[in-house]
C-alpha positions, 0 to 999 in steps of 0.5 A: 296824429293824422288818421292816414298817410298817403303816397304824396305826403312828404317824408319829413311830414310823415316822420314829424307826425309819426316818428315811430314809422322811421324803422319802416322807412329804414327797412326799405333803404332810407338810411339817411332820414335826416338828410334834406332830400329824404325829408323833402321828397314824397313817399312815392318818390322815395319808394321809386328811388329805392325800388319798393312798392309805395302802396306796401309802405303806405299800408305799413305806415298806416297800420302803425298809425292806426295802432297808436 
């Protein structure tokens, strides 16, 4: 597993490397993680669309990665 996720990474790539991060994305409003647009956009773009702070989500995901 990669050591760190960045905001410019694609949601699909993040989920492929860290499936246990899905609940964080769902909490921010991404309920359709399997749809093409959700899996093809960057974390920053998804956060912008859903009105959440990309840095906050990035940090949450990286905390999960660091714990595993």
